[in-house]
C-alpha positions in Angstrom: 0.0 0.0 0.0 1.3 3.5 -0.8 1.1 6.1 1.9 -0.4 9.5 1.3 -1.2 12.6 3.4 -4.4 12.9 5.3 -7.3 14.2 3.1 -8.9 17.5 4.2 -12.2 17.3 6.1 -11.8 13.7 7.4 -11.5 14.9 11.0 -15.1 16.1 10.7 -16.4 12.8 9.3 -17.4 11.4 12.7 -18.3 13.5 15.7 -16.0 13.1 18.7 -13.6 10.9 16.6 -10.6 13.1 15.8 -7.8 10.7 16.6 -7.5 9.1 13.1 -4.0 8.4 12.0 -2.8 11.2 9.7 -2.3 8.8 6.7 -4.3 7.8 3.8 -3.5 4.4 2.1 -4.1 3.5 -1.5 -5.9 0.1 -1.4 -6.7 -2.1 -4.3 -10.4 -2.3 -5.0 -10.2 -6.1 -5.1 -9.1 -6.0 -1.5 -12.2 -4.1 -0.4 -15.5 -5.6 0.8 -18.8 -3.8 1.3 -20.3 -3.6 4.7 -23.2 -6.1 5.1 -24.8 -3.8 7.6 -24.8 -0.9 5.2 -27.9 1.2 5.9 -28.3 2.4 2.4 -30.3 -0.1 0.3 -30.9 2.0 -2.9 -28.1 3.4 -5.0 -29.3 5.6 -7.9 -27.6 4.5 -11.0 -27.7 7.9 -12.7 -26.2 9.5 -9.6 -23.5 6.9 -9.4 -22.6 7.4 -13.1 -22.3 11.1 -12.5 -20.0 10.5 -9.6 -18.0 7.9 -11.7 -17.6 10.5 -14.5 -16.3 13.0 -11.9 -13.9 10.4 -10.5 -12.5 9.8 -13.9 -11.6 13.5 -14.2 -10.5 14.3 -10.6 -10.1 11.0 -8.8 -11.6 10.1 -5.4 -11.3 13.3 -3.4 -12.7 11.9 -0.2 -11.0 8.8 1.2 -13.0 5.8 2.2 -13.1 4.8 5.9 -12.3 1.1 6.3 -11.5 -1.5 8.9 -9.1 -4.5 8.5 -10.8 -7.9 8.8 -8.9 -11.1 8.2 -6.4 -9.6 5.8 -9.0 -7.7 3.8 -10.6 -4.3 4.3 -14.3 -3.8 5.0 -15.9 -0.5 4.1 -17.2 1.5 7.0 -18.1 4.7 5.2 -17.9 5.5 1.5 -19.6 2.6 -0.3 -21.1 5.0 -2.8 -17.6 6.3 -3.7 -16.4 2.7 -3.9 -19.1 1.7 -6.4 -18.5 4.8 -8.5 -14.7 4.2 -8.5 -15.3 0.7 -9.7 -17.6 2.0 -12.4 -14.9 4.5 -13.4 -12.4 1.6 -13.8 -10.0 2.5 -11.0 -7.7 -0.2 -9.6 -7.2 1.4 -6.2 -8.8 4.1 -4.0 -7.6 6.2 -1.1 -8.6 4.8 2.3 -8.2 5.5 6.0 -7.7 2.3 8.0 -9.3 2.6 11.4 -9.4 0.0 14.2 -13.1 0.1 15.0 -15.0 -2.0 17.4 -18.1 -3.5 15.9 -20.3 -0.9 17.6 -18.0 2.0 16.4 -18.0 0.5 12.9 -21.8 0.5 12.9 -22.0 4.0 14.3 -19.5 5.3 11.8 -21.4 3.8 8.9 -24.8 5.1 10.1 -23.5 8.6 10.8 -21.7 8.9 7.5 -24.8 7.8 5.6 -27.3 9.8 7.5 -25.3 13.0 7.4 -23.5 12.8 4.1 -25.1 10.3 1.7 -28.6 11.7 1.2 -30.6 8.7 2.1 -34.3 8.7 1.2 -36.5 9.5 4.2 -37.4 5.9 4.9 -33.8 4.7 4.6 -32.9 7.4 7.0 -35.6 6.5 9.5 -34.5 2.9 9.4 -30.9 3.9 9.8 -31.8 6.1 12.8 -33.8 3.2 14.3 -30.9 0.8 13.7 -28.4 3.3 15.1 -30.5 3.7 18.4 -31.0 -0.1 18.8 -27.3 -1.0 18.0 -25.8 1.7 20.2 -28.6 1.6 22.9 -29.2 5.3 22.5 -32.2 7.3 23.5 -33.7 9.7 21.0 -31.9 12.5 22.8 -28.5 10.8 22.7 -29.0 9.8 19.0 -29.9 13.4 18.1 -26.8 14.7 19.8 -24.5 12.2 18.0 -26.2 12.9 14.6 -26.2 16.6 15.0 -30.0 16.8 14.8 -32.7 18.0 17.1 -34.7 15.5 19.2 -38.0 16.4 17.4 -36.2 15.8 14.0 -35.2 12.3 15.2 -38.7 11.6 16.5 -40.4 12.8 13.3 -38.0 10.6 11.2 -38.9 7.5 13.3 -42.6 8.2 12.9 -42.4 7.6 9.2 -41.9 3.9 10.0 -45.4 3.7 11.3 -46.8 4.5 7.9 -48.5 1.8 5.8 -46.0 0.0 3.5 -47.7 1.4 0.4 -47.0 4.9 1.5 -43.5 4.0 2.5 -42.9 2.7 -1.0 -44.2 6.0 -2.5 -41.8 7.9 -0.2 -38.9 5.8 -1.3 -39.9 6.3 -5.0 -40.1 10.0 -4.5 -43.8 10.2 -5.2 -44.5 11.5 -1.7 -42.1 13.9 -0.1 -40.7 13.7 3.5 -42.8 16.7 4.4 -46.0 15.1 3.2 -45.0 11.8 4.9 -44.6 13.5 8.2 -48.2 15.0 7.9 -49.6 11.6 7.0 -47.8 10.0 10.0 -49.8 12.2 12.3 -53.1 10.7 11.1 -54.3 7.8 13.2 -56.7 6.2 10.7 -54.6 4.0 8.3 -57.3 4.1 5.6 -57.4 7.9 5.8 -53.6 8.0 5.6 -53.7 5.9 2.4 -56.5 8.0 0.9 -54.8 11.3 1.5 -51.5 9.8 0.3 -53.2 9.0 -3.0 -54.5 12.5 -3.3 -51.0 13.9 -2.8 -49.9 11.9 -5.8 -52.9 12.4 -8.0 -53.6 16.1 -7.4 -50.1 17.3 -6.4 -51.2 18.7 -3.1 -48.8 20.9 -1.3 -47.7 20.1 2.3 -49.8 23.1 3.5 -52.9 21.9 1.7 -52.4 18.4 3.1 -52.0 19.8 6.6 -55.4 21.6 6.2 -57.1 18.4 5.0 -55.5 16.3 7.7 -56.8 18.8 10.4 -60.4 18.5 9.2 -62.5 16.0 11.1 -63.8 13.3 8.7 -67.5 13.0 8.6 -68.8 10.2 10.8 -70.2 7.3 8.8 -74.0 7.2 8.7 -75.3 4.0 10.1 -78.0 2.5 7.9 -81.3 2.1 9.6 -82.2 -1.5 10.4 -85.0 -2.8 8.2 -88.3 -3.2 10.1 -89.3 -6.7 11.0 -92.0 -8.0 8.8 -95.5 -8.2 10.4 -96.9 -11.6 11.2 -99.3 -12.8 8.5 -102.4 -12.3 10.7 -101.4 -8.6 11.3 -100.6 -8.1 7.7 -104.2 -9.3 6.9 -105.6 -7.0 9.5 -103.7 -4.0 8.0 -105.1 -4.8 4.6 -108.7 -5.2 5.8 -108.6 -1.9 7.7 -107.2 -0.1 4.6 -110.0 -1.6 2.4 -112.7 -1.0 5.0 -111.8 2.6 5.9 -110.4 3.6 2.5 -107.5 5.2 4.2 -103.7 4.7 4.2 -103.2 2.3 7.2 -99.9 1.3 8.8 -99.8 -1.3 11.6 -96.5 -1.6 13.6 -95.7 -3.9 16.4 -96.6 -7.5 17.4 -99.6 -9.3 18.7 -98.9 -8.0 22.2 -98.0 -4.4 21.6 -98.0 -1.9 18.7 -99.7 1.0 17.1 -102.0 1.7 14.2 -101.5 4.8 12.1 -104.4 6.1 9.9 -103.5 8.8 7.4 -106.0 11.0 5.6 -105.3 13.5 2.8 -108.6 15.3 2.3 -111.8 16.3 4.1 -113.7 13.6 2.3 -111.3 10.9 3.7 -111.7 12.4 7.2 -115.5 12.4 6.9 -115.4 8.8 5.8 -113.5 7.9 8.9 -116.0 9.7 11.0 -118.9 7.9 9.4 -117.2 4.5 10.1 -116.8 5.4 13.7 -120.5 6.4 13.9 -121.6 3.1 12.5 -119.5 1.3 15.0 -121.1 3.3 17.8 -124.7 2.5 16.5 -124.0 -1.3 16.7 -125.4 -2.9 19.9 
């Protein structure tokens, strides 16, 4: 390995880690292995190609951070640069070799990705969650290590509560992180999905989505239960009364309890009812 001087800015790569050896080593790409715990899962090919083109012109300006494992070197931070350098046809890349513990290695990879590699919001949320679980950090401690506010960490983690369909839309860039944070504040999963679809179909702004999310959804109207059918003998009675009185007749209830509703729509119908009552009174 050829020794080079320390690249500028590496002392700021990891918070509270300023004791890196002041040397950069050129290591063959064939001796480098990717980190299986790499938080980033998606690497945009167009972005990688753009970086590869830049590397062809100017080389790898920022060294990779690696740890030695069984005679080889595992990438702690800089897998995107590694991939682009390989695309550019480089045989070797500048690296800083650091003796990390497994936890330090995980922490370094997560911090480098979260702060510098522009993860999509869901990848970042998963990385923060993994960071906290691996390092046994509270939200407050994680926020301090990542240089973020505690509310920012909390809002990032809330995205993981979104339905998978919405998370996929966030990863694909169809729904922004701002929209996703608003949707995460809605308790009803079906309403989250419905509003998420509106964001995509109608191009709602975050402010417009906030207004819609603040509105109370209309309570569903419960359909009235269908009335129980009358027993056959009561149906017959209802029909006989209608025919005899010549009035609209509705009988409700059962053999033990109920009511009879007689409806008239003219003076003639009322007079006919009166005459029927008179005839009943005349009968002995």
